[in-house]
C-alpha positions as CSV (number, residue, x, y, z in Angstrom):
1,M,171.9,70.0,130.6
2,G,168.6,71.1,132.0
3,G,167.3,72.4,128.6
4,I,170.3,74.8,128.3
5,P,171.6,74.6,124.7
6,S,175.2,73.8,124.0
7,Y,177.0,76.7,122.4
8,T,179.0,74.8,119.8
9,Y,180.9,77.8,118.8
10,L,183.0,77.0,121.9
11,K,183.7,73.5,120.5
12,M,186.3,74.2,117.8
13,N,185.9,70.8,116.2
14,K,182.2,71.4,115.4
15,I,182.1,75.2,115.0
16,N,179.6,76.9,112.8
17,P,181.4,79.2,110.4
18,N,179.2,82.1,111.5
19,S,179.5,81.4,115.2
20,N,181.2,84.7,116.0
21,N,178.1,86.5,114.6
22,A,175.9,84.4,116.9
23,Y,178.1,85.2,119.9
24,Q,178.0,89.0,119.2
25,L,174.2,88.8,118.9
26,L,174.0,87.1,122.3
27,H,176.4,89.5,123.9
28,Q,175.0,92.7,122.5
29,G,171.4,91.4,123.0
30,T,172.0,90.7,126.7
31,L,173.3,94.2,127.3
32,S,170.4,95.8,125.4
33,L,167.8,93.7,127.2
34,A,169.4,94.5,130.5
35,R,168.8,98.2,129.9
36,A,165.1,97.4,129.1
37,E,164.9,95.3,132.3
38,A,166.3,98.2,134.3
39,Q,163.8,100.6,132.8
40,G,160.7,98.5,133.5
41,I,157.1,99.2,132.9
42,R,154.8,101.1,135.3
43,I,152.0,99.2,137.1
44,D,149.0,100.7,138.9
45,V,149.2,98.6,142.0
46,E,146.0,99.9,143.5
47,L,144.1,99.1,140.3
48,A,145.6,95.6,140.2
49,E,144.5,95.0,143.8
50,K,141.0,96.2,142.9
51,K,140.8,93.9,139.9
52,K,142.0,91.0,142.0
53,A,139.3,91.6,144.6
54,Y,136.7,91.9,141.8
55,L,137.9,88.6,140.3
56,T,137.7,86.9,143.7
57,R,134.0,87.9,144.1
58,K,133.2,86.7,140.6
59,I,135.0,83.4,141.1
60,N,133.1,82.9,144.4
61,R,129.8,83.6,142.7
62,L,130.5,81.2,139.8
63,E,131.7,78.5,142.3
64,S,128.4,78.8,144.2
65,E,126.5,78.6,140.9
66,F,128.4,75.5,139.9
67,M,128.0,73.7,143.2
68,E,124.2,74.3,143.1
69,S,123.9,72.6,139.7
70,E,122.5,69.1,139.2
71,F,125.8,68.3,137.4
72,Y,127.8,68.9,140.6
73,K,125.2,67.1,142.8
74,H,125.6,64.0,140.5
75,W,129.4,64.3,140.9
76,V,129.1,64.4,144.7
77,K,126.7,61.4,144.7
78,S,129.2,59.4,142.5
79,T,131.8,59.8,145.2
80,G,129.5,58.5,148.0
81,G,128.8,62.0,149.3
82,K,132.5,63.1,149.5
83,M,133.0,66.6,148.3
84,P,135.0,66.5,145.1
85,N,137.8,68.9,144.3
86,I,136.4,70.8,141.3
87,Y,140.0,71.8,140.3
88,S,141.3,68.3,140.2
89,N,141.7,67.2,136.6
90,T,141.9,63.5,137.7
91,Q,138.6,63.6,139.6
92,L,136.9,65.5,136.8
93,S,138.1,63.1,134.2
94,K,136.9,60.1,136.2
95,F,133.5,61.7,136.6
96,L,133.1,62.7,133.0
97,Y,134.5,59.7,131.2
98,I,134.0,56.8,133.7
99,V,130.9,57.7,135.7
100,K,129.0,59.7,133.0
101,K,130.6,57.6,130.2
102,L,131.1,60.6,127.9
103,K,133.4,60.4,124.9
104,S,136.4,62.7,124.9
105,S,137.6,64.3,121.7
106,K,141.2,63.5,122.7
107,D,143.0,61.3,125.1
108,T,145.8,62.1,127.6
109,T,149.3,61.1,126.9
110,S,148.8,57.9,128.9
111,G,145.6,57.2,127.0
112,E,143.9,55.9,130.1
113,Q,141.2,58.6,130.5
114,G,139.8,61.4,128.4
115,S,141.5,64.8,128.3
116,T,140.4,67.7,130.6
117,D,142.2,70.5,128.7
118,E,140.1,73.5,127.5
119,E,139.7,72.2,124.0
120,A,138.4,68.8,125.0
121,L,136.1,70.1,127.7
122,S,134.6,72.8,125.4
123,Q,133.6,70.2,122.9
124,L,131.5,68.4,125.4
125,N,129.0,71.3,125.2
126,I,127.9,71.0,128.9
127,P,126.8,74.4,130.4
128,E,128.3,73.5,133.8
129,I,131.6,72.7,132.3
130,E,131.6,76.1,130.6
131,V,131.2,77.7,134.0
132,L,134.1,75.6,135.3
133,L,136.3,76.7,132.4
134,Q,135.4,80.4,133.1
135,I,136.4,79.9,136.8
136,R,139.7,78.4,135.7
137,K,140.4,81.3,133.4
138,L,139.6,83.9,136.1
139,K,141.7,82.2,138.6
140,K,144.6,82.2,136.2
141,I,144.2,85.9,135.4
142,R,144.2,86.6,139.2
143,D,146.8,84.2,140.5
144,T,149.2,83.8,137.5
145,Y,149.3,87.4,136.2
146,L,147.9,90.0,138.6
147,E,149.4,88.4,141.7
148,A,152.8,88.1,140.0
149,F,152.7,91.8,138.9
150,V,152.0,93.0,142.4
151,R,154.5,90.6,143.9
152,E,157.3,91.5,141.5
153,Q,156.8,95.3,141.4
154,V,159.3,97.7,142.9
155,D,158.2,101.2,143.6
156,G,155.4,100.9,141.1
157,Y,157.4,99.3,138.2
158,I,157.9,95.7,137.2
159,H,161.2,94.7,135.8
160,P,160.8,91.4,133.8
161,S,164.0,89.4,133.2
162,F,164.9,88.3,129.6
163,A,167.2,85.4,128.9
164,L,168.8,84.4,125.6
165,H,170.5,81.1,126.8
166,L,167.6,78.9,128.0
167,V,165.6,78.0,124.9
168,R,166.9,75.3,122.6
169,S,165.8,77.1,119.4
170,F,167.8,80.2,120.6
171,R,164.6,82.2,121.1
172,S,164.3,84.3,124.3
173,S,162.5,83.6,127.5
174,S,161.2,85.8,130.3
175,N,160.4,85.5,134.0
176,S,159.7,87.4,137.2
177,P,157.1,88.1,135.8
178,N,156.9,86.4,132.4
179,F,156.5,89.4,130.1
180,Q,156.0,87.2,127.0
181,N,153.0,85.3,128.4
182,I,150.7,88.3,129.3
183,P,147.4,87.6,127.6
184,A,146.7,89.2,124.3
185,R,144.1,87.2,122.4
186,D,141.4,86.6,125.0
187,E,139.7,90.1,125.3
188,E,138.7,89.8,129.0
189,A,142.1,88.5,130.1
190,M,143.9,91.1,127.9
191,N,141.9,94.0,129.3
192,T,142.4,92.9,132.9
193,C,146.1,92.1,132.7
194,R,147.4,94.7,130.3
195,G,145.0,97.2,131.6
196,V,147.1,97.7,134.8
197,L,150.3,98.4,132.9
198,F,151.1,101.9,131.9
199,P,153.9,104.2,130.4
200,R,155.6,106.7,132.5
201,P,153.4,109.7,133.4
202,G,152.8,111.9,130.3
203,H,154.1,109.1,127.9
204,Q,152.5,106.5,125.8
205,L,153.2,102.9,125.0
206,M,154.0,101.6,121.5
207,E,154.3,98.1,120.2
208,I,156.1,97.3,116.9
209,D,155.4,93.8,115.6
210,F,157.0,92.0,112.7
211,K,154.2,90.8,110.4
212,S,154.3,87.0,109.6
213,I,158.0,87.0,110.3
214,E,158.4,83.2,110.8
215,V,156.7,82.4,107.6
216,G,158.8,85.0,105.8
217,I,162.0,83.7,107.3
218,N,161.1,80.1,106.5
219,S,160.6,81.1,102.9
220,A,164.1,82.8,102.9
221,I,165.6,79.5,104.3
222,N,163.8,76.9,102.2
223,K,163.4,79.1,99.1
224,D,160.1,77.5,98.1
225,K,158.9,79.6,95.1
226,T,155.2,79.4,96.0
227,L,155.9,80.5,99.6
228,V,158.2,83.2,98.5
229,K,155.5,84.6,96.1
230,Y,153.0,84.5,98.9
231,V,155.2,86.5,101.3
232,S,156.4,88.9,98.6
233,D,153.3,89.7,96.6
234,P,150.8,91.8,98.6
235,T,148.0,90.8,96.2
236,S,148.3,87.1,97.0
237,D,146.7,85.5,100.1
238,M,147.7,82.0,101.2
239,H,145.1,81.7,103.9
240,R,142.3,82.9,101.5
241,D,143.4,80.3,98.9
242,M,143.4,77.5,101.6
243,A,140.0,78.6,102.9
244,I,138.6,78.3,99.4
245,Q,140.1,74.9,99.0
246,I,139.2,73.5,102.5
247,F,135.6,74.9,102.7
248,L,134.8,74.8,99.0
249,I,133.9,78.5,98.9
250,D,132.6,80.1,95.7
251,N,133.2,83.8,95.2
252,F,135.2,84.3,98.3
253,N,134.8,87.8,99.8
254,K,136.9,88.7,102.8
255,K,134.4,91.5,103.7
256,I,131.8,88.8,104.4
257,E,132.1,88.0,108.1
258,S,131.7,84.3,107.8
259,H,134.3,84.1,104.9
260,A,136.8,86.1,107.1
261,L,136.2,83.6,109.9
262,L,136.8,80.6,107.6
263,R,140.0,82.2,106.4
264,Q,141.1,82.5,110.0
265,A,140.2,78.8,110.5
266,A,142.3,77.8,107.4
267,K,145.2,79.9,108.8
268,N,145.2,78.7,112.4
269,G,143.5,75.3,111.9
270,F,145.5,74.1,108.9
271,V,148.3,76.2,107.4
272,F,150.3,77.0,110.5
273,P,149.7,73.5,112.1
274,E,150.9,71.9,108.8
275,F,154.0,74.2,108.6
276,Y,154.9,73.2,112.2
277,G,154.5,69.5,111.7
278,D,150.9,68.6,112.5
279,Y,148.9,66.3,110.2
280,W,145.6,66.0,108.5
281,R,143.6,64.1,111.1
282,N,144.3,66.6,113.9
283,C,143.7,69.5,111.4
284,A,140.3,68.0,110.4
285,K,139.2,67.8,114.0
286,N,140.3,71.4,114.7
287,L,138.7,72.8,111.6
288,A,135.4,70.9,111.9
289,C,134.8,70.8,115.7
290,N,136.7,73.8,117.1
291,W,136.3,76.3,114.4
292,G,133.2,75.0,112.6
293,K,131.3,73.8,115.8
294,L,130.3,70.6,114.0
295,P,129.9,67.3,115.7
296,Q,131.8,64.1,114.9
297,G,129.5,61.8,113.0
298,K,126.9,62.4,110.4
299,W,125.9,66.0,109.9
300,K,122.4,67.5,109.7
301,I,121.1,70.8,108.2
302,G,121.4,73.7,110.7
303,Q,124.6,72.4,112.4
304,G,127.8,74.4,112.8
305,I,128.6,78.0,112.7
306,A,126.2,80.4,110.9
307,L,127.3,81.5,107.5
308,Y,125.9,84.4,105.4
309,Q,123.4,81.8,104.1
310,G,122.5,78.9,106.4
311,H,125.1,77.0,108.4
312,L,128.4,75.4,107.8
313,A,126.8,71.9,107.7
314,D,124.3,73.0,105.1
315,H,127.1,74.3,102.9
316,L,129.4,71.3,103.2
317,I,126.5,68.9,102.6
318,S,125.6,70.8,99.4
319,K,129.2,70.2,98.3
320,G,128.9,66.4,99.0
321,I,130.6,66.3,102.4
322,R,127.9,64.9,104.6
323,S,129.8,63.7,107.7
324,Y,132.9,64.2,109.8
325,D,134.5,61.1,108.3
326,A,134.0,62.5,104.8
327,F,135.5,65.8,105.9
328,E,138.6,64.0,107.3
329,K,139.2,62.3,104.0
330,H,138.8,65.6,102.3
331,I,141.4,67.2,104.5
332,Q,143.7,64.2,103.9
333,K,143.6,64.9,100.2
334,I,144.2,68.6,100.8
335,E,147.3,67.8,102.9
336,Q,148.6,65.6,100.0
337,D,148.1,68.5,97.6
338,F,149.6,71.0,100.1
339,W,153.0,69.3,100.3
340,G,152.9,67.4,97.0
341,N,152.0,70.4,94.8
342,R,151.5,73.7,96.5
343,F,154.7,73.7,98.6
344,K,156.7,70.8,97.2
345,E,160.0,72.6,97.4
346,Y,159.4,73.3,101.1
347,A,158.7,69.5,101.5
348,V,161.9,68.6,99.8
349,W,163.8,71.1,102.1
350,K,162.3,69.5,105.2
351,E,163.4,66.0,104.1
352,K,166.9,67.1,103.2
353,N,167.2,69.1,106.5
354,W,166.1,66.0,108.5
355,K,168.5,63.7,106.7
356,A,171.4,66.2,107.3
357,Y,170.5,66.3,111.0
358,Q,170.4,62.5,111.2
359,K,173.9,62.4,109.7
360,N,175.5,65.3,111.6
361,G,173.6,65.5,114.8
362,Y,172.9,69.2,114.5
363,V,171.1,71.9,112.4
364,D,172.5,75.3,111.6
365,L,170.7,78.6,111.6
366,P,171.6,81.3,109.1
367,T,172.2,83.6,112.1
368,G,175.2,81.5,113.1
369,F,173.7,79.4,115.8
370,R,173.8,75.6,115.9
371,C,171.0,73.5,117.5
372,Q,172.2,70.0,118.4
373,G,171.4,67.0,120.6
374,V,168.4,64.7,120.5
375,M,165.6,66.4,118.5
376,N,162.5,65.0,116.8
377,Q,161.7,65.8,113.2
378,K,159.4,68.7,114.1
379,E,162.0,70.4,116.1
380,V,164.7,69.9,113.5
381,N,162.5,71.5,110.8
382,N,161.0,74.2,113.0
383,Y,164.0,75.6,114.9
384,P,165.7,77.3,111.9
385,G,162.7,79.4,111.2
386,Q,161.7,80.0,114.8
387,G,165.2,80.9,116.1
388,S,166.1,83.0,113.1
389,A,162.8,84.9,113.1
390,F,163.5,85.9,116.7
391,H,167.0,86.9,115.9
392,C,165.6,89.4,113.4
393,L,163.7,90.9,116.3
394,L,166.8,90.8,118.5
395,W,169.0,92.4,115.9
396,S,166.4,95.2,115.5
397,F,166.2,95.6,119.3
398,I,170.0,95.9,119.6
399,E,170.1,98.5,116.8
400,A,167.2,100.5,118.2
401,D,168.9,100.5,121.6
402,R,172.1,101.8,120.0
403,V,170.3,104.6,118.2
404,M,168.4,105.4,121.4
405,L,171.6,105.9,123.3
406,K,173.4,107.7,120.5
407,E,170.6,110.2,120.0
408,N,169.8,110.4,123.8
409,W,166.1,109.6,123.4
410,D,163.8,110.1,126.3
411,T,161.8,107.2,124.8
412,K,162.9,103.9,126.2
413,L,162.8,100.2,125.1
414,I,161.0,98.3,127.8
415,G,160.5,94.7,126.5
416,Q,160.1,92.3,123.7
417,I,157.8,89.4,122.9
418,H,159.5,87.2,120.3
419,D,158.2,89.1,117.3
420,S,157.5,92.5,118.8
421,V,159.2,95.4,120.6
422,I,157.5,97.4,123.4
423,L,158.5,101.1,123.9
424,D,157.6,103.8,126.4
425,I,157.3,106.8,124.1
426,N,157.8,110.5,124.8
427,P,155.0,112.0,122.6
428,K,157.4,114.7,121.3
429,E,159.6,112.0,119.9
430,K,156.9,109.8,118.5
431,D,157.2,110.5,114.8
432,H,161.0,110.2,114.9
433,V,160.9,107.0,116.8
434,I,158.3,105.5,114.4
435,E,160.5,106.5,111.4
436,S,163.6,105.1,113.0
437,M,162.0,101.8,114.0
438,R,160.5,101.3,110.5
439,R,163.9,101.9,108.9
440,I,165.7,99.6,111.3
441,T,163.3,96.7,111.0
442,T,162.4,96.8,107.3
443,K,165.6,98.3,105.6
444,D,168.6,98.1,107.9
445,L,168.0,94.5,108.9
446,P,167.9,93.0,105.4
447,A,170.8,95.2,104.4
448,A,172.8,93.7,107.2
449,W,171.7,90.1,106.6
450,K,171.9,89.5,102.9
451,W,170.2,86.1,103.2
452,I,166.9,87.9,103.9
453,F,165.8,88.5,100.3
454,I,162.0,88.7,101.1
455,P,160.3,92.0,102.1
456,L,159.8,92.7,105.8
457,E,156.8,94.5,107.2
458,V,155.9,95.7,110.7
459,E,152.6,96.6,112.3
460,I,152.6,99.5,114.8
461,K,150.2,100.0,117.7
462,I,150.2,103.0,120.0
463,G,148.4,103.9,123.1
464,K,147.0,107.1,124.3
465,V,149.1,109.4,126.4
466,G,148.8,108.0,129.9
467,G,146.8,105.0,128.5
468,S,147.3,101.4,129.5
469,W,148.8,98.6,127.4
470,A,145.3,97.4,126.8
471,E,144.3,100.6,125.0
472,M,146.3,100.3,121.8
473,S,145.3,101.2,118.2
474,K,147.0,100.5,114.9
475,I,148.8,103.3,113.1
């Protein structure tokens, strides 16, 4: 059905007992999101055009720099003097892995040639490839984001569409332009793209983001005691504990910059990948090579990221891990402990959930939705948490929209990004809106859905009056 989920609440022989709740959430959510679409977000078209022109000049300069390099001249020579297309992944892969005989850190799905994605190319540590990656990034900022903003704007406002019926996990999607894909992590991309989006004159933008909502909702679903403690006890820190175990850190101190970095590595390179179905070998490569900047092979003193004393290789060698292969075996044991001891109840839930799907052909969400059809084990175990976490956001969005209309706010809801709500705030209403949104998201929601027994927390960022979406600071 083209990726469109089957709404089994219409199939009376397989109806989810809570299907009417799911329908109401879709119905009310569609109306609330339609009002946000109609409101839109202001774009400075002139500024966007200036940034496009600047990026074009920068791209042209980097292309010239790349084509003057010995690397590119070798590439041209390998084709018999024919000018290669520097944006062709097929041609680049052939040159890197067949002509230059470099070893890729990962293969393509076909397995025939090495990968040319950003992760694989970065690990080659070739300066010219870094220039090529920068060109790719700048072209994406210009052509995928800024160009779409300018093309889709009407009278200085963009009106992104939001859909609730296209994603199999029953999360939302967005298009024309895709509001949920505007860069946030890469600083240059974020400042460029979000820097052209503004509130109405005299207003300010606010973003309210559920903190670790998917992990929290997963704990409410699988009821793993260790995970529930982590999300309920503010003195506990799952990512700190995993960083200590993975990197064998004594006297962990989050205020030490390198310790904070290794905590992030444990969070994004191991904990979340494991929760979402990855396994130890991929995690080991991500932790060592991407986060730690260590090579595959035997390690030497001075390699890897700098720590507060020495480098990562120095530290791991002192702990008896002297090579990448040894680190892989170390991570394999940690994975066994992760599921066999630390989160064993979560592991039992995953197995039961998978067996139930194999028997019934569907998996139910506590919000009343039913995901069915052909799914792999990752999807079956991820969809309940992913879909339900978004529904927490959707319920909050609907309730905020109801209060906004009832109280006749000048403040408007203008969009959502899975875990966060974006508002265009009248400064005179700011304190009341903040108080209302905190109540809705952290008190009213769990009161309405009794199955949410874990505490909910939100982070709030606000921009300056007249400031862009890129200029946000935490409250």
